[in-house]
Biopython code that builds the backbone (N, CA, C, O; Angstrom):
import numpy as np
from Bio.PDB.StructureBuilder import StructureBuilder

atoms = [
    (1, "MET", "N", (-0.909, -52.731, -78.605)),
    (1, "MET", "CA", (-1.998, -51.802, -78.831)),
    (1, "MET", "C", (-3.052, -51.966, -77.738)),
    (1, "MET", "O", (-3.259, -53.059, -77.211)),
    (2, "LEU", "N", (-3.702, -50.870, -77.414)),
    (2, "LEU", "CA", (-4.772, -50.877, -76.428)),
    (2, "LEU", "C", (-6.033, -51.465, -77.048)),
    (2, "LEU", "O", (-6.259, -51.361, -78.254)),
    (3, "LYS", "N", (-6.844, -52.079, -76.207)),
    (3, "LYS", "CA", (-8.140, -52.568, -76.658)),
    (3, "LYS", "C", (-9.167, -52.060, -75.661)),
    (3, "LYS", "O", (-9.028, -52.250, -74.452)),
    (4, "ILE", "N", (-10.198, -51.415, -76.183)),
    (4, "ILE", "CA", (-11.234, -50.860, -75.317)),
    (4, "ILE", "C", (-12.553, -51.573, -75.596)),
    (4, "ILE", "O", (-12.975, -51.726, -76.742)),
    (5, "TYR", "N", (-13.180, -51.998, -74.518)),
    (5, "TYR", "CA", (-14.453, -52.721, -74.590)),
    (5, "TYR", "C", (-15.546, -51.826, -74.040)),
    (5, "TYR", "O", (-15.348, -51.115, -73.055)),
    (6, "GLY", "N", (-16.708, -51.869, -74.689)),
    (6, "GLY", "CA", (-17.827, -51.093, -74.184)),
    (6, "GLY", "C", (-18.967, -51.048, -75.173)),
    (6, "GLY", "O", (-19.106, -51.910, -76.041)),
    (7, "ILE", "N", (-19.779, -50.019, -75.019)),
    (7, "ILE", "CA", (-20.945, -49.790, -75.861)),
    (7, "ILE", "C", (-20.772, -48.401, -76.463)),
    (7, "ILE", "O", (-20.580, -47.418, -75.746)),
    (8, "LYS", "N", (-20.843, -48.335, -77.777)),
    (8, "LYS", "CA", (-20.517, -47.088, -78.483)),
    (8, "LYS", "C", (-21.266, -45.861, -77.970)),
    (8, "LYS", "O", (-20.649, -44.816, -77.765)),
    (9, "ASN", "N", (-22.570, -45.958, -77.759)),
    (9, "ASN", "CA", (-23.370, -44.794, -77.380)),
    (9, "ASN", "C", (-23.482, -44.624, -75.868)),
    (9, "ASN", "O", (-24.585, -44.524, -75.331)),
    (10, "CYS", "N", (-22.365, -44.593, -75.199)),
    (10, "CYS", "CA", (-22.324, -44.438, -73.745)),
    (10, "CYS", "C", (-21.476, -43.201, -73.449)),
    (10, "CYS", "O", (-20.422, -43.017, -74.058)),
    (11, "SER", "N", (-21.921, -42.360, -72.530)),
    (11, "SER", "CA", (-21.194, -41.116, -72.252)),
    (11, "SER", "C", (-19.772, -41.378, -71.743)),
    (11, "SER", "O", (-18.847, -40.646, -72.092)),
    (12, "SER", "N", (-19.596, -42.406, -70.930)),
    (12, "SER", "CA", (-18.242, -42.735, -70.443)),
    (12, "SER", "C", (-17.347, -43.189, -71.596)),
    (12, "SER", "O", (-16.155, -42.884, -71.633)),
    (13, "MET", "N", (-17.942, -43.917, -72.525)),
    (13, "MET", "CA", (-17.175, -44.373, -73.691)),
    (13, "MET", "C", (-16.756, -43.184, -74.548)),
    (13, "MET", "O", (-15.623, -43.131, -75.027)),
    (14, "LYS", "N", (-17.657, -42.238, -74.742)),
    (14, "LYS", "CA", (-17.335, -41.057, -75.557)),
    (14, "LYS", "C", (-16.178, -40.286, -74.934)),
    (14, "LYS", "O", (-15.284, -39.830, -75.647)),
    (15, "LYS", "N", (-16.184, -40.137, -73.611)),
    (15, "LYS", "CA", (-15.069, -39.465, -72.926)),
    (15, "LYS", "C", (-13.770, -40.231, -73.163)),
    (15, "LYS", "O", (-12.725, -39.635, -73.424)),
    (16, "ALA", "N", (-13.847, -41.559, -73.070)),
    (16, "ALA", "CA", (-12.660, -42.392, -73.263)),
    (16, "ALA", "C", (-12.128, -42.264, -74.689)),
    (16, "ALA", "O", (-10.929, -42.070, -74.890)),
    (17, "PHE", "N", (-13.018, -42.372, -75.678)),
    (17, "PHE", "CA", (-12.596, -42.241, -77.081)),
    (17, "PHE", "C", (-11.952, -40.877, -77.311)),
    (17, "PHE", "O", (-10.884, -40.789, -77.917)),
    (18, "ASP", "N", (-12.597, -39.814, -76.830)),
    (18, "ASP", "CA", (-12.074, -38.462, -77.037)),
    (18, "ASP", "C", (-10.679, -38.309, -76.444)),
    (18, "ASP", "O", (-9.794, -37.732, -77.075)),
    (19, "LEU", "N", (-10.482, -38.827, -75.228)),
    (19, "LEU", "CA", (-9.185, -38.679, -74.583)),
    (19, "LEU", "C", (-8.125, -39.543, -75.263)),
    (19, "LEU", "O", (-6.998, -39.090, -75.465)),
    (20, "LEU", "N", (-8.469, -40.768, -75.614)),
    (20, "LEU", "CA", (-7.501, -41.619, -76.321)),
    (20, "LEU", "C", (-7.070, -40.963, -77.635)),
    (20, "LEU", "O", (-5.893, -40.991, -77.994)),
    (21, "ASN", "N", (-8.030, -40.377, -78.346)),
    (21, "ASN", "CA", (-7.709, -39.695, -79.602)),
    (21, "ASN", "C", (-6.860, -38.456, -79.355)),
    (21, "ASN", "O", (-5.900, -38.204, -80.084)),
    (22, "GLU", "N", (-7.207, -37.683, -78.334)),
    (22, "GLU", "CA", (-6.445, -36.482, -77.979)),
    (22, "GLU", "C", (-4.995, -36.842, -77.646)),
    (22, "GLU", "O", (-4.068, -36.115, -78.006)),
    (23, "LEU", "N", (-4.812, -37.956, -76.964)),
    (23, "LEU", "CA", (-3.470, -38.396, -76.548)),
    (23, "LEU", "C", (-2.740, -39.177, -77.640)),
    (23, "LEU", "O", (-1.613, -39.631, -77.444)),
    (24, "ASN", "N", (-3.396, -39.327, -78.788)),
    (24, "ASN", "CA", (-2.821, -40.090, -79.907)),
    (24, "ASN", "C", (-2.443, -41.514, -79.516)),
    (24, "ASN", "O", (-1.407, -42.035, -79.928)),
    (25, "LEU", "N", (-3.304, -42.131, -78.713)),
    (25, "LEU", "CA", (-3.088, -43.518, -78.314)),
    (25, "LEU", "C", (-3.934, -44.407, -79.228)),
    (25, "LEU", "O", (-5.162, -44.339, -79.179)),
    (26, "PRO", "N", (-3.297, -45.240, -80.062)),
    (26, "PRO", "CA", (-4.076, -46.119, -80.941)),
    (26, "PRO", "C", (-4.783, -47.200, -80.128)),
    (26, "PRO", "O", (-4.255, -47.686, -79.128)),
    (27, "TYR", "N", (-5.971, -47.563, -80.565)),
    (27, "TYR", "CA", (-6.741, -48.573, -79.849)),
    (27, "TYR", "C", (-7.646, -49.319, -80.809)),
    (27, "TYR", "O", (-7.981, -48.847, -81.895)),
    (28, "GLU", "N", (-8.024, -50.502, -80.360)),
    (28, "GLU", "CA", (-9.029, -51.303, -81.056)),
    (28, "GLU", "C", (-10.271, -51.270, -80.183)),
    (28, "GLU", "O", (-10.178, -51.382, -78.961)),
    (29, "PHE", "N", (-11.446, -51.114, -80.812)),
    (29, "PHE", "CA", (-12.697, -51.037, -80.064)),
    (29, "PHE", "C", (-13.515, -52.303, -80.258)),
    (29, "PHE", "O", (-13.726, -52.755, -81.383)),
    (30, "HIS", "N", (-13.976, -52.875, -79.137)),
    (30, "HIS", "CA", (-14.869, -54.030, -79.169)),
    (30, "HIS", "C", (-16.199, -53.589, -78.568)),
    (30, "HIS", "O", (-16.296, -53.339, -77.367)),
    (31, "ASP", "N", (-17.216, -53.496, -79.410)),
    (31, "ASP", "CA", (-18.552, -53.101, -78.971)),
    (31, "ASP", "C", (-19.302, -54.359, -78.547)),
    (31, "ASP", "O", (-19.816, -55.099, -79.386)),
    (32, "TYR", "N", (-19.359, -54.594, -77.237)),
    (32, "TYR", "CA", (-19.971, -55.849, -76.798)),
    (32, "TYR", "C", (-21.494, -55.815, -76.844)),
    (32, "TYR", "O", (-22.139, -56.834, -76.595)),
    (33, "LYS", "N", (-22.071, -54.681, -77.154)),
    (33, "LYS", "CA", (-23.524, -54.641, -77.386)),
    (33, "LYS", "C", (-23.821, -55.253, -78.760)),
    (33, "LYS", "O", (-24.798, -55.984, -78.922)),
    (34, "LYS", "N", (-22.964, -54.947, -79.752)),
    (34, "LYS", "CA", (-23.162, -55.461, -81.111)),
    (34, "LYS", "C", (-22.442, -56.782, -81.342)),
    (34, "LYS", "O", (-22.977, -57.679, -81.994)),
    (35, "GLN", "N", (-21.222, -56.905, -80.807)),
    (35, "GLN", "CA", (-20.394, -58.086, -81.066)),
    (35, "GLN", "C", (-20.530, -59.165, -80.003)),
    (35, "GLN", "O", (-20.074, -60.291, -80.198)),
    (36, "GLY", "N", (-21.151, -58.830, -78.884)),
    (36, "GLY", "CA", (-21.223, -59.773, -77.780)),
    (36, "GLY", "C", (-19.902, -59.825, -77.034)),
    (36, "GLY", "O", (-18.939, -59.149, -77.397)),
    (37, "ILE", "N", (-19.870, -60.624, -76.004)),
    (37, "ILE", "CA", (-18.635, -60.800, -75.221)),
    (37, "ILE", "C", (-18.535, -62.265, -74.868)),
    (37, "ILE", "O", (-19.514, -62.887, -74.457)),
    (38, "ASP", "N", (-17.345, -62.811, -75.033)),
    (38, "ASP", "CA", (-17.191, -64.249, -74.800)),
    (38, "ASP", "C", (-16.944, -64.553, -73.324)),
    (38, "ASP", "O", (-16.443, -63.725, -72.563)),
    (39, "LYS", "N", (-17.312, -65.751, -72.964)),
    (39, "LYS", "CA", (-17.232, -66.213, -71.578)),
    (39, "LYS", "C", (-15.794, -66.165, -71.047)),
    (39, "LYS", "O", (-15.572, -65.813, -69.889)),
    (40, "GLU", "N", (-14.824, -66.515, -71.890)),
    (40, "GLU", "CA", (-13.426, -66.555, -71.451)),
    (40, "GLU", "C", (-12.933, -65.156, -71.062)),
    (40, "GLU", "O", (-12.240, -64.993, -70.057)),
    (41, "THR", "N", (-13.295, -64.155, -71.864)),
    (41, "THR", "CA", (-12.882, -62.775, -71.552)),
    (41, "THR", "C", (-13.501, -62.334, -70.237)),
    (41, "THR", "O", (-12.812, -61.787, -69.376)),
    (42, "LEU", "N", (-14.804, -62.569, -70.076)),
    (42, "LEU", "CA", (-15.466, -62.191, -68.828)),
    (42, "LEU", "C", (-14.860, -62.913, -67.626)),
    (42, "LEU", "O", (-14.674, -62.323, -66.561)),
    (43, "LYS", "N", (-14.560, -64.183, -67.809)),
    (43, "LYS", "CA", (-13.973, -64.978, -66.719)),
    (43, "LYS", "C", (-12.623, -64.390, -66.304)),
    (43, "LYS", "O", (-12.320, -64.291, -65.115)),
    (44, "GLU", "N", (-11.822, -64.004, -67.290)),
    (44, "GLU", "CA", (-10.516, -63.382, -67.006)),
    (44, "GLU", "C", (-10.711, -62.080, -66.225)),
    (44, "GLU", "O", (-9.997, -61.822, -65.256)),
    (45, "TRP", "N", (-11.679, -61.263, -66.649)),
    (45, "TRP", "CA", (-11.936, -60.003, -65.952)),
    (45, "TRP", "C", (-12.360, -60.252, -64.514)),
    (45, "TRP", "O", (-11.886, -59.578, -63.599)),
    (46, "LEU", "N", (-13.252, -61.217, -64.309)),
    (46, "LEU", "CA", (-13.718, -61.514, -62.950)),
    (46, "LEU", "C", (-12.572, -62.016, -62.081)),
    (46, "LEU", "O", (-12.476, -61.657, -60.908)),
    (47, "GLU", "N", (-11.701, -62.850, -62.656)),
    (47, "GLU", "CA", (-10.563, -63.375, -61.891)),
    (47, "GLU", "C", (-9.571, -62.267, -61.552)),
    (47, "GLU", "O", (-9.044, -62.230, -60.440)),
    (48, "GLN", "N", (-9.309, -61.365, -62.495)),
    (48, "GLN", "CA", (-8.301, -60.332, -62.273)),
    (48, "GLN", "C", (-8.813, -59.141, -61.469)),
    (48, "GLN", "O", (-8.069, -58.539, -60.695)),
    (49, "MET", "N", (-10.100, -58.802, -61.661)),
    (49, "MET", "CA", (-10.592, -57.572, -61.035)),
    (49, "MET", "C", (-11.739, -57.780, -60.058)),
    (49, "MET", "O", (-11.994, -56.924, -59.211)),
    (50, "GLY", "N", (-12.430, -58.904, -60.165)),
    (50, "GLY", "CA", (-13.522, -59.198, -59.244)),
    (50, "GLY", "C", (-14.867, -58.672, -59.718)),
    (50, "GLY", "O", (-14.947, -57.719, -60.493)),
    (51, "ALA", "N", (-15.917, -59.316, -59.234)),
    (51, "ALA", "CA", (-17.284, -58.974, -59.620)),
    (51, "ALA", "C", (-17.651, -57.552, -59.207)),
    (51, "ALA", "O", (-18.408, -56.883, -59.910)),
    (52, "ASP", "N", (-17.122, -57.081, -58.071)),
    (52, "ASP", "CA", (-17.461, -55.737, -57.596)),
    (52, "ASP", "C", (-17.015, -54.665, -58.585)),
    (52, "ASP", "O", (-17.643, -53.611, -58.688)),
    (53, "VAL", "N", (-15.936, -54.932, -59.306)),
    (53, "VAL", "CA", (-15.405, -53.976, -60.282)),
    (53, "VAL", "C", (-16.129, -54.109, -61.622)),
    (53, "VAL", "O", (-16.410, -53.102, -62.271)),
    (54, "ILE", "N", (-16.429, -55.320, -62.036)),
    (54, "ILE", "CA", (-16.987, -55.580, -63.366)),
    (54, "ILE", "C", (-18.497, -55.384, -63.436)),
    (54, "ILE", "O", (-18.997, -54.851, -64.426)),
    (55, "LEU", "N", (-19.222, -55.796, -62.424)),
    (55, "LEU", "CA", (-20.685, -55.736, -62.449)),
    (55, "LEU", "C", (-21.179, -54.338, -62.103)),
    (55, "LEU", "O", (-20.884, -53.811, -61.030)),
    (56, "ASN", "N", (-21.934, -53.743, -63.024)),
    (56, "ASN", "CA", (-22.486, -52.410, -62.819)),
    (56, "ASN", "C", (-23.866, -52.523, -62.170)),
    (56, "ASN", "O", (-24.866, -52.773, -62.842)),
    (57, "LYS", "N", (-23.895, -52.336, -60.864)),
    (57, "LYS", "CA", (-25.164, -52.417, -60.134)),
    (57, "LYS", "C", (-25.867, -51.061, -60.067)),
    (57, "LYS", "O", (-26.989, -50.974, -59.567)),
    (58, "LYS", "N", (-25.226, -50.008, -60.562)),
    (58, "LYS", "CA", (-25.823, -48.673, -60.488)),
    (58, "LYS", "C", (-26.674, -48.348, -61.706)),
    (58, "LYS", "O", (-27.469, -47.409, -61.674)),
    (59, "GLY", "N", (-26.516, -49.113, -62.778)),
    (59, "GLY", "CA", (-27.216, -48.816, -64.020)),
    (59, "GLY", "C", (-28.661, -49.287, -64.038)),
    (59, "GLY", "O", (-29.104, -50.039, -63.169)),
    (60, "THR", "N", (-29.375, -48.827, -65.045)),
    (60, "THR", "CA", (-30.790, -49.177, -65.163)),
    (60, "THR", "C", (-30.989, -50.656, -65.478)),
    (60, "THR", "O", (-32.003, -51.237, -65.090)),
    (61, "THR", "N", (-30.041, -51.270, -66.171)),
    (61, "THR", "CA", (-30.193, -52.697, -66.511)),
    (61, "THR", "C", (-30.287, -53.537, -65.242)),
    (61, "THR", "O", (-31.142, -54.417, -65.150)),
    (62, "TRP", "N", (-29.425, -53.281, -64.269)),
    (62, "TRP", "CA", (-29.456, -54.028, -63.001)),
    (62, "TRP", "C", (-30.768, -53.762, -62.266)),
    (62, "TRP", "O", (-31.388, -54.683, -61.735)),
    (63, "ARG", "N", (-31.181, -52.507, -62.240)),
    (63, "ARG", "CA", (-32.415, -52.147, -61.518)),
    (63, "ARG", "C", (-33.655, -52.754, -62.179)),
    (63, "ARG", "O", (-34.653, -53.011, -61.505)),
    (64, "LYS", "N", (-33.596, -52.981, -63.490)),
    (64, "LYS", "CA", (-34.735, -53.572, -64.205)),
    (64, "LYS", "C", (-34.845, -55.079, -63.975)),
    (64, "LYS", "O", (-35.908, -55.660, -64.195)),
    (65, "LEU", "N", (-33.760, -55.717, -63.535)),
    (65, "LEU", "CA", (-33.833, -57.148, -63.222)),
    (65, "LEU", "C", (-34.668, -57.325, -61.961)),
    (65, "LEU", "O", (-34.630, -56.494, -61.054)),
    (66, "SER", "N", (-35.416, -58.410, -61.917)),
    (66, "SER", "CA", (-36.188, -58.682, -60.699)),
    (66, "SER", "C", (-35.218, -59.040, -59.573)),
    (66, "SER", "O", (-34.061, -59.380, -59.819)),
    (67, "GLU", "N", (-35.701, -58.958, -58.356)),
    (67, "GLU", "CA", (-34.860, -59.321, -57.209)),
    (67, "GLU", "C", (-34.387, -60.770, -57.338)),
    (67, "GLU", "O", (-33.254, -61.089, -56.980)),
    (68, "THR", "N", (-35.248, -61.637, -57.844)),
    (68, "THR", "CA", (-34.898, -63.051, -58.055)),
    (68, "THR", "C", (-33.761, -63.172, -59.075)),
    (68, "THR", "O", (-32.812, -63.930, -58.870)),
    (69, "GLU", "N", (-33.867, -62.416, -60.178)),
    (69, "GLU", "CA", (-32.803, -62.456, -61.206)),
    (69, "GLU", "C", (-31.488, -61.923, -60.646)),
    (69, "GLU", "O", (-30.421, -62.463, -60.941)),
    (70, "GLN", "N", (-31.560, -60.876, -59.848)),
    (70, "GLN", "CA", (-30.349, -60.315, -59.240)),
    (70, "GLN", "C", (-29.694, -61.336, -58.304)),
    (70, "GLN", "O", (-28.482, -61.546, -58.348)),
    (71, "GLN", "N", (-30.513, -61.965, -57.460)),
    (71, "GLN", "CA", (-29.981, -62.962, -56.524)),
    (71, "GLN", "C", (-29.369, -64.138, -57.273)),
    (71, "GLN", "O", (-28.306, -64.634, -56.900)),
    (72, "LYS", "N", (-30.041, -64.581, -58.326)),
    (72, "LYS", "CA", (-29.538, -65.709, -59.113)),
    (72, "LYS", "C", (-28.195, -65.360, -59.748)),
    (72, "LYS", "O", (-27.283, -66.187, -59.774)),
    (73, "ALA", "N", (-28.074, -64.138, -60.260)),
    (73, "ALA", "CA", (-26.826, -63.693, -60.888)),
    (73, "ALA", "C", (-25.659, -63.750, -59.906)),
    (73, "ALA", "O", (-24.523, -64.019, -60.296)),
    (74, "LEU", "N", (-25.945, -63.498, -58.641)),
    (74, "LEU", "CA", (-24.890, -63.435, -57.624)),
    (74, "LEU", "C", (-24.648, -64.771, -56.917)),
    (74, "LEU", "O", (-23.781, -64.860, -56.047)),
    (75, "GLU", "N", (-25.407, -65.810, -57.282)),
    (75, "GLU", "CA", (-25.269, -67.126, -56.638)),
    (75, "GLU", "C", (-23.905, -67.763, -56.870)),
    (75, "GLU", "O", (-23.325, -68.354, -55.959)),
    (76, "SER", "N", (-23.396, -67.641, -58.093)),
    (76, "SER", "CA", (-22.132, -68.298, -58.435)),
    (76, "SER", "C", (-21.486, -67.558, -59.594)),
    (76, "SER", "O", (-22.125, -66.745, -60.263)),
    (77, "GLU", "N", (-20.210, -67.850, -59.820)),
    (77, "GLU", "CA", (-19.506, -67.230, -60.953)),
    (77, "GLU", "C", (-20.166, -67.629, -62.264)),
    (77, "GLU", "O", (-20.308, -66.805, -63.168)),
    (78, "GLU", "N", (-20.569, -68.886, -62.369)),
    (78, "GLU", "CA", (-21.204, -69.369, -63.592)),
    (78, "GLU", "C", (-22.496, -68.599, -63.886)),
    (78, "GLU", "O", (-22.744, -68.203, -65.025)),
    (79, "GLN", "N", (-23.319, -68.390, -62.845)),
    (79, "GLN", "CA", (-24.558, -67.633, -63.015)),
    (79, "GLN", "C", (-24.265, -66.186, -63.408)),
    (79, "GLN", "O", (-24.950, -65.612, -64.255)),
    (80, "LEU", "N", (-23.237, -65.601, -62.782)),
    (80, "LEU", "CA", (-22.875, -64.222, -63.096)),
    (80, "LEU", "C", (-22.391, -64.113, -64.539)),
    (80, "LEU", "O", (-22.755, -63.176, -65.250)),
    (81, "LEU", "N", (-21.573, -65.068, -64.972)),
    (81, "LEU", "CA", (-21.097, -65.072, -66.359)),
    (81, "LEU", "C", (-22.267, -65.117, -67.337)),
    (81, "LEU", "O", (-22.304, -64.356, -68.303)),
    (82, "GLN", "N", (-23.218, -66.006, -67.084)),
    (82, "GLN", "CA", (-24.376, -66.121, -67.969)),
    (82, "GLN", "C", (-25.193, -64.828, -67.986)),
    (82, "GLN", "O", (-25.674, -64.410, -69.040)),
    (83, "THR", "N", (-25.349, -64.199, -66.823)),
    (83, "THR", "CA", (-26.104, -62.947, -66.738)),
    (83, "THR", "C", (-25.394, -61.841, -67.508)),
    (83, "THR", "O", (-26.041, -61.067, -68.213)),
    (84, "LEU", "N", (-24.063, -61.756, -67.382)),
    (84, "LEU", "CA", (-23.295, -60.721, -68.083)),
    (84, "LEU", "C", (-23.322, -60.940, -69.602)),
    (84, "LEU", "O", (-23.357, -59.976, -70.367)),
    (85, "ILE", "N", (-23.305, -62.178, -70.028)),
    (85, "ILE", "CA", (-23.372, -62.488, -71.467)),
    (85, "ILE", "C", (-24.751, -62.110, -72.015)),
    (85, "ILE", "O", (-24.864, -61.555, -73.108)),
    (86, "THR", "N", (-25.787, -62.414, -71.248)),
    (86, "THR", "CA", (-27.157, -62.112, -71.668)),
    (86, "THR", "C", (-27.442, -60.616, -71.625)),
    (86, "THR", "O", (-28.097, -60.081, -72.519)),
    (87, "HIS", "N", (-26.951, -59.941, -70.589)),
    (87, "HIS", "CA", (-27.202, -58.506, -70.381)),
    (87, "HIS", "C", (-25.859, -57.769, -70.378)),
    (87, "HIS", "O", (-25.346, -57.403, -69.321)),
    (88, "THR", "N", (-25.295, -57.556, -71.574)),
    (88, "THR", "CA", (-23.953, -56.952, -71.665)),
    (88, "THR", "C", (-23.901, -55.553, -71.052)),
    (88, "THR", "O", (-22.821, -55.092, -70.681)),
    (89, "SER", "N", (-25.022, -54.879, -70.939)),
    (89, "SER", "CA", (-25.035, -53.541, -70.331)),
    (89, "SER", "C", (-24.692, -53.584, -68.842)),
    (89, "SER", "O", (-24.445, -52.541, -68.236)),
    (90, "LEU", "N", (-24.675, -54.774, -68.250)),
    (90, "LEU", "CA", (-24.296, -54.915, -66.840)),
    (90, "LEU", "C", (-22.790, -54.831, -66.620)),
    (90, "LEU", "O", (-22.333, -54.716, -65.482)),
    (91, "VAL", "N", (-22.019, -54.889, -67.703)),
    (91, "VAL", "CA", (-20.559, -54.786, -67.584)),
    (91, "VAL", "C", (-20.203, -53.307, -67.490)),
    (91, "VAL", "O", (-20.602, -52.517, -68.346)),
    (92, "LYS", "N", (-19.451, -52.926, -66.449)),
    (92, "LYS", "CA", (-19.023, -51.534, -66.326)),
    (92, "LYS", "C", (-18.209, -51.167, -67.552)),
    (92, "LYS", "O", (-17.551, -52.013, -68.157)),
    (93, "ARG", "N", (-18.264, -49.899, -67.908)),
    (93, "ARG", "CA", (-17.533, -49.481, -69.088)),
    (93, "ARG", "C", (-16.945, -48.104, -68.895)),
    (93, "ARG", "O", (-17.414, -47.303, -68.086)),
    (94, "PRO", "N", (-15.916, -47.858, -69.655)),
    (94, "PRO", "CA", (-15.218, -48.797, -70.529)),
    (94, "PRO", "C", (-14.318, -49.745, -69.743)),
    (94, "PRO", "O", (-13.983, -49.506, -68.582)),
    (95, "VAL", "N", (-13.939, -50.831, -70.417)),
    (95, "VAL", "CA", (-12.881, -51.705, -69.918)),
    (95, "VAL", "C", (-11.738, -51.527, -70.914)),
    (95, "VAL", "O", (-11.870, -51.877, -72.087)),
    (96, "LEU", "N", (-10.629, -50.987, -70.446)),
    (96, "LEU", "CA", (-9.475, -50.729, -71.297)),
    (96, "LEU", "C", (-8.371, -51.719, -70.966)),
    (96, "LEU", "O", (-7.867, -51.760, -69.843)),
    (97, "LYS", "N", (-8.000, -52.521, -71.970)),
    (97, "LYS", "CA", (-6.918, -53.490, -71.788)),
    (97, "LYS", "C", (-5.614, -52.822, -72.219)),
    (97, "LYS", "O", (-5.481, -52.356, -73.350)),
    (98, "THR", "N", (-4.661, -52.788, -71.300)),
    (98, "THR", "CA", (-3.358, -52.176, -71.552)),
    (98, "THR", "C", (-2.277, -53.230, -71.346)),
    (98, "THR", "O", (-2.554, -54.300, -70.805)),
    (99, "PRO", "N", (-1.056, -52.941, -71.767)),
    (99, "PRO", "CA", (0.029, -53.901, -71.500)),
    (99, "PRO", "C", (0.250, -54.148, -70.000)),
    (99, "PRO", "O", (0.774, -55.194, -69.617)),
    (100, "GLN", "N", (-0.146, -53.192, -69.155)),
    (100, "GLN", "CA", (0.040, -53.325, -67.702)),
    (100, "GLN", "C", (-1.152, -53.957, -67.000)),
    (100, "GLN", "O", (-1.071, -54.266, -65.811)),
    (101, "GLY", "N", (-2.253, -54.153, -67.710)),
    (101, "GLY", "CA", (-3.451, -54.697, -67.081)),
    (101, "GLY", "C", (-4.683, -53.968, -67.570)),
    (101, "GLY", "O", (-4.727, -53.507, -68.711)),
    (102, "TYR", "N", (-5.676, -53.863, -66.721)),
    (102, "TYR", "CA", (-6.960, -53.280, -67.111)),
    (102, "TYR", "C", (-7.260, -52.001, -66.330)),
    (102, "TYR", "O", (-6.860, -51.843, -65.177)),
    (103, "VAL", "N", (-7.982, -51.088, -67.000)),
    (103, "VAL", "CA", (-8.545, -49.908, -66.357)),
    (103, "VAL", "C", (-10.051, -50.015, -66.598)),
    (103, "VAL", "O", (-10.496, -50.035, -67.745)),
    (104, "VAL", "N", (-10.831, -50.082, -65.524)),
    (104, "VAL", "CA", (-12.284, -50.222, -65.644)),
    (104, "VAL", "C", (-12.942, -48.913, -65.232)),
    (104, "VAL", "O", (-12.641, -48.351, -64.179)),
    (105, "GLY", "N", (-13.845, -48.442, -66.085)),
    (105, "GLY", "CA", (-14.462, -47.142, -65.868)),
    (105, "GLY", "C", (-13.558, -46.071, -66.455)),
    (105, "GLY", "O", (-12.359, -46.297, -66.621)),
    (106, "PHE", "N", (-14.108, -44.924, -66.767)),
    (106, "PHE", "CA", (-13.298, -43.848, -67.333)),
    (106, "PHE", "C", (-12.494, -43.193, -66.229)),
    (106, "PHE", "O", (-13.053, -42.671, -65.264)),
    (107, "ASP", "N", (-11.165, -43.223, -66.378)),
    (107, "ASP", "CA", (-10.251, -42.646, -65.394)),
    (107, "ASP", "C", (-9.223, -41.819, -66.158)),
    (107, "ASP", "O", (-8.240, -42.352, -66.672)),
    (108, "GLU", "N", (-9.461, -40.514, -66.226)),
    (108, "GLU", "CA", (-8.603, -39.628, -67.020)),
    (108, "GLU", "C", (-7.136, -39.739, -66.610)),
    (108, "GLU", "O", (-6.260, -39.770, -67.475)),
    (109, "PHE", "N", (-6.855, -39.797, -65.316)),
    (109, "PHE", "CA", (-5.470, -39.879, -64.834)),
    (109, "PHE", "C", (-4.778, -41.126, -65.383)),
    (109, "PHE", "O", (-3.648, -41.050, -65.864)),
    (110, "SER", "N", (-5.457, -42.275, -65.312)),
    (110, "SER", "CA", (-4.864, -43.530, -65.802)),
    (110, "SER", "C", (-4.587, -43.451, -67.300)),
    (110, "SER", "O", (-3.552, -43.932, -67.762)),
    (111, "TYR", "N", (-5.491, -42.854, -68.057)),
    (111, "TYR", "CA", (-5.305, -42.733, -69.498)),
    (111, "TYR", "C", (-4.109, -41.835, -69.800)),
    (111, "TYR", "O", (-3.296, -42.145, -70.670)),
    (112, "ARG", "N", (-4.006, -40.714, -69.070)),
    (112, "ARG", "CA", (-2.884, -39.794, -69.306)),
    (112, "ARG", "C", (-1.559, -40.451, -68.926)),
    (112, "ARG", "O", (-0.537, -40.205, -69.567)),
    (113, "THR", "N", (-1.573, -41.282, -67.890)),
    (113, "THR", "CA", (-0.369, -42.004, -67.482)),
    (113, "THR", "C", (0.064, -42.969, -68.585)),
    (113, "THR", "O", (1.260, -43.134, -68.829)),
    (114, "LEU", "N", (-0.883, -43.596, -69.240)),
    (114, "LEU", "CA", (-0.567, -44.489, -70.370)),
    (114, "LEU", "C", (0.147, -43.730, -71.476)),
    (114, "LEU", "O", (1.101, -44.233, -72.069)),
    (115, "ALA", "N", (-0.319, -42.518, -71.749)),
    (115, "ALA", "CA", (0.275, -41.699, -72.810)),
    (115, "ALA", "C", (1.714, -41.333, -72.452)),
    (115, "ALA", "O", (2.583, -41.285, -73.323)),
    (116, "GLU", "N", (1.959, -41.078, -71.182)),
    (116, "GLU", "CA", (3.315, -40.714, -70.733)),
    (116, "GLU", "C", (4.277, -41.892, -70.882)),
    (116, "GLU", "O", (5.462, -41.697, -71.153)),
    (117, "ARG", "N", (3.774, -43.102, -70.707)),
    (117, "ARG", "CA", (4.612, -44.310, -70.798)),
    (117, "ARG", "C", (4.942, -44.677, -72.229)),
    (117, "ARG", "O", (5.939, -45.354, -72.483)),
    (118, "SER", "N", (4.101, -44.231, -73.185)),
    (118, "SER", "CA", (4.323, -44.679, -74.574)),
    (118, "SER", "C", (5.200, -43.716, -75.357)),
    (118, "SER", "O", (5.477, -43.951, -76.533)),
]
sb = StructureBuilder()
sb.init_structure("model")
sb.init_model(0)
sb.init_chain("A")
sb.init_seg("    ")
for serial, (resi, resn, name, xyz) in enumerate(atoms, 1):
    if name == "N":
        sb.init_residue(resn, " ", resi, " ")
    sb.init_atom(name, np.array(xyz, "f"), 0.0, 1.0, " ", f" {name:<3s}", serial, name[0])
structure = sb.get_structure()
């Protein structure tokens, strides 16, 4: 089964939910704004996809951090993990876990390809 991570009231998440439902792809939803996100999951994402893919620097949460906080977050993986746990809105969304790996951000083509494989 697919597992989708994100924040319920996000426009990208709504697009993802709508398309997954349209394609009749069953999924489990993890709302990391309400449920939090564990360090091990974030560490796996950073190892598999890299900070450039996972860290959302375009959002308001990143822009609201001071320059010092931003620099500290980027000093080391440990600092980045702590920042992402504290500010879950910094994680790009959605993160869709599939049997083949992860799809980060809403990508209609990738979702439709999943439906074709199932």
